[in-house]
Backbone atoms as SQL, in Angstrom:
CREATE TABLE atoms (id INTEGER PRIMARY KEY, chain TEXT, resi INTEGER, resn TEXT, atom TEXT, x REAL, y REAL, z REAL);
INSERT INTO atoms VALUES
  (1, 'A', 1, 'MET', 'N', -9.014, 15.499, -50.865),
  (2, 'A', 1, 'MET', 'CA', -8.318, 16.149, -49.173),
  (3, 'A', 1, 'MET', 'C', -7.085, 14.340, -48.376),
  (4, 'A', 2, 'GLN', 'N', -5.883, 15.495, -48.713),
  (5, 'A', 2, 'GLN', 'CA', -4.956, 14.446, -48.157),
  (6, 'A', 2, 'GLN', 'C', -4.722, 14.576, -46.587),
  (7, 'A', 3, 'LYS', 'N', -4.881, 13.648, -45.533),
  (8, 'A', 3, 'LYS', 'CA', -4.582, 13.337, -44.548),
  (9, 'A', 3, 'LYS', 'C', -2.945, 13.555, -44.294),
  (10, 'A', 4, 'GLN', 'N', -2.815, 14.533, -43.163),
  (11, 'A', 4, 'GLN', 'CA', -1.629, 14.828, -42.466),
  (12, 'A', 4, 'GLN', 'C', -1.507, 13.816, -41.402),
  (13, 'A', 5, 'SER', 'N', -0.069, 12.683, -41.636),
  (14, 'A', 5, 'SER', 'CA', 0.011, 11.872, -40.384),
  (15, 'A', 5, 'SER', 'C', 0.865, 13.120, -39.482),
  (16, 'A', 6, 'ILE', 'N', 0.418, 12.651, -37.509),
  (17, 'A', 6, 'ILE', 'CA', 0.975, 13.135, -36.787),
  (18, 'A', 6, 'ILE', 'C', 3.113, 12.957, -36.624),
  (19, 'A', 7, 'PHE', 'N', 3.429, 11.779, -37.211),
  (20, 'A', 7, 'PHE', 'CA', 4.025, 11.499, -37.306),
  (21, 'A', 7, 'PHE', 'C', 4.705, 11.702, -38.252),
  (22, 'A', 8, 'ASP', 'N', 4.765, 13.278, -38.277),
  (23, 'A', 8, 'ASP', 'CA', 5.894, 13.767, -39.648),
  (24, 'A', 8, 'ASP', 'C', 7.340, 13.864, -39.566),
  (25, 'A', 9, 'ASP', 'N', 7.723, 13.989, -41.207),
  (26, 'A', 9, 'ASP', 'CA', 9.045, 13.875, -40.819),
  (27, 'A', 9, 'ASP', 'C', 9.889, 14.725, -40.220),
  (28, 'A', 10, 'GLU', 'N', 8.729, 16.018, -40.073),
  (29, 'A', 10, 'GLU', 'CA', 9.900, 17.275, -39.256),
  (30, 'A', 10, 'GLU', 'C', 9.709, 17.123, -38.050),
  (31, 'A', 11, 'VAL', 'N', 9.041, 16.461, -37.280),
  (32, 'A', 11, 'VAL', 'CA', 8.666, 16.791, -35.637),
  (33, 'A', 11, 'VAL', 'C', 10.575, 15.460, -35.543),
  (34, 'A', 12, 'HIS', 'N', 10.821, 16.490, -34.365),
  (35, 'A', 12, 'HIS', 'CA', 12.408, 15.262, -33.890),
  (36, 'A', 12, 'HIS', 'C', 12.619, 15.752, -32.517),
  (37, 'A', 13, 'GLY', 'N', 11.845, 15.550, -31.762),
  (38, 'A', 13, 'GLY', 'CA', 11.187, 16.090, -30.750),
  (39, 'A', 13, 'GLY', 'C', 11.494, 14.850, -29.968),
  (40, 'A', 14, 'LEU', 'N', 11.509, 13.209, -30.111),
  (41, 'A', 14, 'LEU', 'CA', 11.653, 12.076, -29.510),
  (42, 'A', 14, 'LEU', 'C', 12.441, 10.960, -29.952),
  (43, 'A', 15, 'ASP', 'N', 13.569, 11.682, -30.656),
  (44, 'A', 15, 'ASP', 'CA', 14.081, 10.871, -31.444),
  (45, 'A', 15, 'ASP', 'C', 15.835, 11.453, -31.123),
  (46, 'A', 16, 'GLY', 'N', 16.722, 10.628, -30.872),
  (47, 'A', 16, 'GLY', 'CA', 18.331, 11.232, -30.326),
  (48, 'A', 16, 'GLY', 'C', 18.475, 11.548, -29.646),
  (49, 'A', 17, 'PRO', 'N', 19.854, 11.721, -29.179),
  (50, 'A', 17, 'PRO', 'CA', 20.650, 11.590, -28.011),
  (51, 'A', 17, 'PRO', 'C', 20.167, 12.702, -27.279),
  (52, 'A', 18, 'ASP', 'N', 19.006, 13.602, -27.533),
  (53, 'A', 18, 'ASP', 'CA', 18.105, 14.619, -26.903),
  (54, 'A', 18, 'ASP', 'C', 17.399, 13.967, -25.959),
  (55, 'A', 19, 'TYR', 'N', 16.601, 13.405, -26.224),
  (56, 'A', 19, 'TYR', 'CA', 15.271, 12.482, -25.963),
  (57, 'A', 19, 'TYR', 'C', 15.827, 11.814, -24.480),
  (58, 'A', 20, 'VAL', 'N', 16.398, 10.798, -25.129),
  (59, 'A', 20, 'VAL', 'CA', 17.935, 9.910, -24.381),
  (60, 'A', 20, 'VAL', 'C', 18.396, 10.148, -23.194),
  (61, 'A', 21, 'ALA', 'N', 18.669, 12.060, -23.446),
  (62, 'A', 21, 'ALA', 'CA', 19.504, 12.489, -21.916),
  (63, 'A', 21, 'ALA', 'C', 18.577, 13.138, -21.555),
  (64, 'A', 22, 'LEU', 'N', 17.131, 13.529, -22.029),
  (65, 'A', 22, 'LEU', 'CA', 15.900, 13.817, -21.051),
  (66, 'A', 22, 'LEU', 'C', 14.932, 12.565, -19.906),
  (67, 'A', 23, 'VAL', 'N', 15.156, 11.522, -20.460),
  (68, 'A', 23, 'VAL', 'CA', 14.627, 10.244, -20.289),
  (69, 'A', 23, 'VAL', 'C', 16.016, 10.043, -18.757),
  (70, 'A', 24, 'ILE', 'N', 17.219, 9.965, -19.204),
  (71, 'A', 24, 'ILE', 'CA', 18.172, 9.386, -17.896),
  (72, 'A', 24, 'ILE', 'C', 18.002, 10.671, -16.704),
  (73, 'A', 25, 'GLU', 'N', 17.471, 11.955, -17.191),
  (74, 'A', 25, 'GLU', 'CA', 17.708, 13.303, -15.968),
  (75, 'A', 25, 'GLU', 'C', 16.111, 12.625, -15.343),
  (76, 'A', 26, 'TRP', 'N', 15.574, 12.826, -16.332),
  (77, 'A', 26, 'TRP', 'CA', 13.512, 12.326, -15.071),
  (78, 'A', 26, 'TRP', 'C', 14.235, 11.104, -15.014),
  (79, 'A', 27, 'ASP', 'N', 14.632, 9.968, -14.531),
  (80, 'A', 27, 'ASP', 'CA', 15.002, 8.510, -13.981),
  (81, 'A', 27, 'ASP', 'C', 16.098, 8.967, -12.991),
  (82, 'A', 28, 'GLY', 'N', 16.677, 9.722, -13.565),
  (83, 'A', 28, 'GLY', 'CA', 17.457, 10.455, -11.711),
  (84, 'A', 28, 'GLY', 'C', 16.770, 11.200, -10.977),
  (85, 'A', 29, 'ILE', 'N', 16.318, 12.188, -11.556),
  (86, 'A', 29, 'ILE', 'CA', 15.091, 12.972, -10.550),
  (87, 'A', 29, 'ILE', 'C', 13.941, 12.258, -9.563),
  (88, 'A', 30, 'ALA', 'N', 13.570, 10.836, -10.418),
  (89, 'A', 30, 'ALA', 'CA', 12.290, 10.009, -10.330),
  (90, 'A', 30, 'ALA', 'C', 13.190, 9.087, -8.574),
  (91, 'A', 31, 'ASP', 'N', 14.309, 9.140, -8.859),
  (92, 'A', 31, 'ASP', 'CA', 14.983, 7.770, -7.918),
  (93, 'A', 31, 'ASP', 'C', 15.169, 8.874, -6.288),
  (94, 'A', 32, 'ASP', 'N', 15.741, 10.492, -6.995),
  (95, 'A', 32, 'ASP', 'CA', 16.068, 11.104, -6.196),
  (96, 'A', 32, 'ASP', 'C', 14.837, 10.994, -4.915),
  (97, 'A', 33, 'LEU', 'N', 13.141, 11.776, -5.541),
  (98, 'A', 33, 'LEU', 'CA', 12.198, 11.915, -5.150),
  (99, 'A', 33, 'LEU', 'C', 11.819, 10.458, -4.072),
  (100, 'A', 34, 'GLU', 'N', 11.331, 9.134, -4.385),
  (101, 'A', 34, 'GLU', 'CA', 11.181, 8.052, -4.052),
  (102, 'A', 34, 'GLU', 'C', 12.691, 7.833, -2.758),
  (103, 'A', 35, 'ASN', 'N', 13.703, 8.011, -2.850),
  (104, 'A', 35, 'ASN', 'CA', 14.566, 7.732, -1.583),
  (105, 'A', 35, 'ASN', 'C', 13.611, 8.678, -0.926),
  (106, 'A', 36, 'GLN', 'N', 14.231, 10.131, -1.034),
  (107, 'A', 36, 'GLN', 'CA', 12.940, 11.065, 0.240),
  (108, 'A', 36, 'GLN', 'C', 11.544, 10.634, 0.562),
  (109, 'A', 37, 'ASN', 'N', 10.981, 10.201, -0.025),
  (110, 'A', 37, 'ASN', 'CA', 9.523, 9.210, -0.188),
  (111, 'A', 37, 'ASN', 'C', 10.297, 8.567, 0.959),
  (112, 'A', 38, 'SER', 'N', 10.992, 7.634, 1.077),
  (113, 'A', 38, 'SER', 'CA', 10.983, 6.209, 1.408),
  (114, 'A', 38, 'SER', 'C', 11.383, 6.560, 3.073),
  (115, 'A', 39, 'GLN', 'N', 12.605, 7.704, 2.894),
  (116, 'A', 39, 'GLN', 'CA', 13.248, 7.945, 4.237),
  (117, 'A', 39, 'GLN', 'C', 12.275, 8.540, 5.160),
  (118, 'A', 40, 'ALA', 'N', 11.253, 9.726, 4.537),
  (119, 'A', 40, 'ALA', 'CA', 10.419, 10.150, 5.480),
  (120, 'A', 40, 'ALA', 'C', 9.184, 9.318, 6.030),
  (121, 'A', 41, 'ALA', 'N', 9.067, 8.110, 5.462),
  (122, 'A', 41, 'ALA', 'CA', 8.494, 7.270, 6.092),
  (123, 'A', 41, 'ALA', 'C', 8.721, 6.216, 6.391),
  (124, 'A', 42, 'MET', 'N', 9.984, 6.206, 6.451),
  (125, 'A', 42, 'MET', 'CA', 10.284, 4.971, 7.741),
  (126, 'A', 42, 'MET', 'C', 10.165, 5.688, 9.217),
  (127, 'A', 43, 'PRO', 'N', 9.517, 5.183, 10.145),
  (128, 'A', 43, 'PRO', 'CA', 9.855, 5.978, 11.048),
  (129, 'A', 43, 'PRO', 'C', 10.828, 5.507, 11.783),
  (130, 'A', 44, 'SER', 'N', 11.780, 6.528, 13.486),
  (131, 'A', 44, 'SER', 'CA', 12.784, 6.332, 13.434),
  (132, 'A', 44, 'SER', 'C', 12.629, 5.184, 14.743),
  (133, 'A', 45, 'ALA', 'N', 11.801, 5.538, 15.371),
  (134, 'A', 45, 'ALA', 'CA', 11.932, 4.391, 16.481),
  (135, 'A', 45, 'ALA', 'C', 10.523, 3.688, 16.562),
  (136, 'A', 46, 'PRO', 'N', 10.167, 2.422, 16.930),
  (137, 'A', 46, 'PRO', 'CA', 8.752, 1.438, 17.150),
  (138, 'A', 46, 'PRO', 'C', 7.985, 2.551, 18.002),
  (139, 'A', 47, 'LYS', 'N', 6.356, 2.419, 17.746),
  (140, 'A', 47, 'LYS', 'CA', 6.101, 3.040, 18.935),
  (141, 'A', 47, 'LYS', 'C', 5.179, 1.784, 19.255),
  (142, 'A', 48, 'ALA', 'N', 5.056, 2.064, 21.369),
  (143, 'A', 48, 'ALA', 'CA', 4.555, 0.812, 21.625),
  (144, 'A', 48, 'ALA', 'C', 2.946, 1.054, 21.645),
  (145, 'A', 49, 'VAL', 'N', 2.776, -0.021, 21.740),
  (146, 'A', 49, 'VAL', 'CA', 1.655, -0.511, 21.590),
  (147, 'A', 49, 'VAL', 'C', 0.749, -0.434, 23.249),
  (148, 'A', 50, 'VAL', 'N', -0.758, 0.374, 23.359),
  (149, 'A', 50, 'VAL', 'CA', -1.179, 1.228, 24.712),
  (150, 'A', 50, 'VAL', 'C', -1.833, 0.247, 25.053),
  (151, 'A', 51, 'GLY', 'N', -2.934, -0.325, 24.621),
  (152, 'A', 51, 'GLY', 'CA', -3.036, -1.403, 24.611),
  (153, 'A', 51, 'GLY', 'C', -3.820, -3.263, 24.015),
  (154, 'A', 52, 'PRO', 'N', -4.448, -4.003, 24.494),
  (155, 'A', 52, 'PRO', 'CA', -4.520, -5.154, 24.043),
  (156, 'A', 52, 'PRO', 'C', -5.056, -4.747, 22.390),
  (157, 'A', 53, 'SER', 'N', -3.848, -5.730, 21.256),
  (158, 'A', 53, 'SER', 'CA', -4.851, -5.988, 20.260),
  (159, 'A', 53, 'SER', 'C', -6.025, -6.203, 20.007),
  (160, 'A', 54, 'LEU', 'N', -6.429, -5.739, 18.904),
  (161, 'A', 54, 'LEU', 'CA', -7.850, -6.633, 18.068),
  (162, 'A', 54, 'LEU', 'C', -7.498, -8.101, 18.095),
  (163, 'A', 55, 'THR', 'N', -6.605, -8.317, 17.816),
  (164, 'A', 55, 'THR', 'CA', -6.401, -9.805, 17.212),
  (165, 'A', 55, 'THR', 'C', -6.935, -10.675, 19.136),
  (166, 'A', 56, 'THR', 'N', -6.347, -10.362, 19.926),
  (167, 'A', 56, 'THR', 'CA', -6.533, -10.614, 21.614),
  (168, 'A', 56, 'THR', 'C', -7.633, -9.866, 22.179),
  (169, 'A', 57, 'LEU', 'N', -8.177, -9.395, 21.285),
  (170, 'A', 57, 'LEU', 'CA', -9.537, -8.651, 22.072),
  (171, 'A', 57, 'LEU', 'C', -10.439, -9.617, 21.440),
  (172, 'A', 58, 'GLY', 'N', -10.367, -10.219, 20.382),
  (173, 'A', 58, 'GLY', 'CA', -11.739, -11.418, 19.411),
  (174, 'A', 58, 'GLY', 'C', -11.433, -12.149, 19.688),
  (175, 'A', 59, 'THR', 'N', -10.208, -12.956, 20.716),
  (176, 'A', 59, 'THR', 'CA', -10.227, -13.796, 20.765),
  (177, 'A', 59, 'THR', 'C', -10.739, -14.182, 22.359),
  (178, 'A', 60, 'VAL', 'N', -10.651, -13.084, 23.093),
  (179, 'A', 60, 'VAL', 'CA', -10.982, -13.311, 24.538),
  (180, 'A', 60, 'VAL', 'C', -12.468, -13.286, 24.478),
  (181, 'A', 61, 'VAL', 'N', -12.887, -12.653, 23.207),
  (182, 'A', 61, 'VAL', 'CA', -14.764, -12.489, 23.006),
  (183, 'A', 61, 'VAL', 'C', -15.050, -13.517, 23.003),
  (184, 'A', 62, 'GLY', 'N', -14.119, -13.778, 21.304),
  (185, 'A', 62, 'GLY', 'CA', -14.642, -15.712, 21.069),
  (186, 'A', 62, 'GLY', 'C', -14.611, -16.796, 22.108),
  (187, 'A', 63, 'ALA', 'N', -13.775, -16.800, 23.326),
  (188, 'A', 63, 'ALA', 'CA', -14.240, -17.490, 24.301),
  (189, 'A', 63, 'ALA', 'C', -15.374, -17.701, 25.046),
  (190, 'A', 64, 'LEU', 'N', -14.879, -16.042, 25.454),
  (191, 'A', 64, 'LEU', 'CA', -16.489, -16.164, 26.766),
  (192, 'A', 64, 'LEU', 'C', -17.301, -16.002, 25.328),
  (193, 'A', 65, 'GLY', 'N', -17.751, -16.313, 24.405),
  (194, 'A', 65, 'GLY', 'CA', -19.363, -17.030, 23.446),
  (195, 'A', 65, 'GLY', 'C', -19.302, -18.403, 23.953),
  (196, 'A', 66, 'VAL', 'N', -18.313, -18.981, 23.655),
  (197, 'A', 66, 'VAL', 'CA', -18.211, -20.980, 23.351),
  (198, 'A', 66, 'VAL', 'C', -18.686, -20.983, 25.184),
  (199, 'A', 67, 'LEU', 'N', -17.735, -20.524, 25.809),
  (200, 'A', 67, 'LEU', 'CA', -18.098, -20.659, 27.143),
  (201, 'A', 67, 'LEU', 'C', -19.908, -19.859, 27.422),
  (202, 'A', 68, 'LEU', 'N', -19.795, -18.689, 27.507),
  (203, 'A', 68, 'LEU', 'CA', -22.282, -18.655, 27.528),
  (204, 'A', 68, 'LEU', 'C', -22.605, -19.779, 26.706),
  (205, 'A', 69, 'LEU', 'N', -22.083, -20.337, 25.858),
  (206, 'A', 69, 'LEU', 'CA', -22.888, -20.641, 24.667),
  (207, 'A', 69, 'LEU', 'C', -23.426, -22.479, 25.211),
  (208, 'A', 70, 'ALA', 'N', -22.210, -22.262, 25.698),
  (209, 'A', 70, 'ALA', 'CA', -21.866, -24.386, 26.832),
  (210, 'A', 70, 'ALA', 'C', -22.774, -24.247, 27.913),
  (211, 'A', 71, 'VAL', 'N', -22.383, -23.272, 28.529),
  (212, 'A', 71, 'VAL', 'CA', -23.586, -23.319, 30.091),
  (213, 'A', 71, 'VAL', 'C', -24.847, -23.077, 29.947),
  (214, 'A', 72, 'TRP', 'N', -25.104, -22.203, 28.607),
  (215, 'A', 72, 'TRP', 'CA', -26.614, -21.856, 28.209),
  (216, 'A', 72, 'TRP', 'C', -27.154, -23.734, 27.789),
  (217, 'A', 73, 'GLY', 'N', -26.370, -24.300, 26.680),
  (218, 'A', 73, 'GLY', 'CA', -26.816, -25.497, 27.006),
  (219, 'A', 73, 'GLY', 'C', -27.057, -26.352, 26.958),
  (220, 'A', 74, 'ILE', 'N', -25.991, -26.798, 28.616),
  (221, 'A', 74, 'ILE', 'CA', -25.651, -27.975, 29.483),
  (222, 'A', 74, 'ILE', 'C', -27.260, -27.210, 30.684),
  (223, 'A', 75, 'HIS', 'N', -27.845, -25.770, 30.951),
  (224, 'A', 75, 'HIS', 'CA', -28.994, -25.985, 31.359),
  (225, 'A', 75, 'HIS', 'C', -30.474, -26.212, 30.740),
  (226, 'A', 76, 'ARG', 'N', -29.969, -26.300, 29.458),
  (227, 'A', 76, 'ARG', 'CA', -31.451, -26.396, 28.547),
  (228, 'A', 76, 'ARG', 'C', -31.449, -27.888, 28.954),
  (229, 'A', 77, 'LEU', 'N', -30.391, -28.770, 29.093),
  (230, 'A', 77, 'LEU', 'CA', -30.293, -30.133, 28.808),
  (231, 'A', 77, 'LEU', 'C', -30.799, -30.615, 30.341),
  (232, 'A', 78, 'ARG', 'N', -30.613, -29.749, 31.176),
  (233, 'A', 78, 'ARG', 'CA', -31.211, -29.892, 32.309),
  (234, 'A', 78, 'ARG', 'C', -32.202, -29.304, 32.595),
  (235, 'A', 79, 'ALA', 'N', -33.149, -29.094, 32.044),
  (236, 'A', 79, 'ALA', 'CA', -34.121, -28.689, 32.523),
  (237, 'A', 79, 'ALA', 'C', -35.414, -29.344, 31.729);
């Protein structure tokens, strides 16, 4: 029994100028969609920060932790 190849000589869908034109058309459509998505994703005005950021809160909590540890250590050394 003879096996047939999927790349038969009679299939011309992926060769020639029609394929190239189709790829160029798809590339243009993809570029248009990317431009529309990037313009929609960009905010028009920056948003104001309502409260302190997480970095600031972490710094304050860390500093208070170090101070409390120092006070506890001094208290233990005096006792």
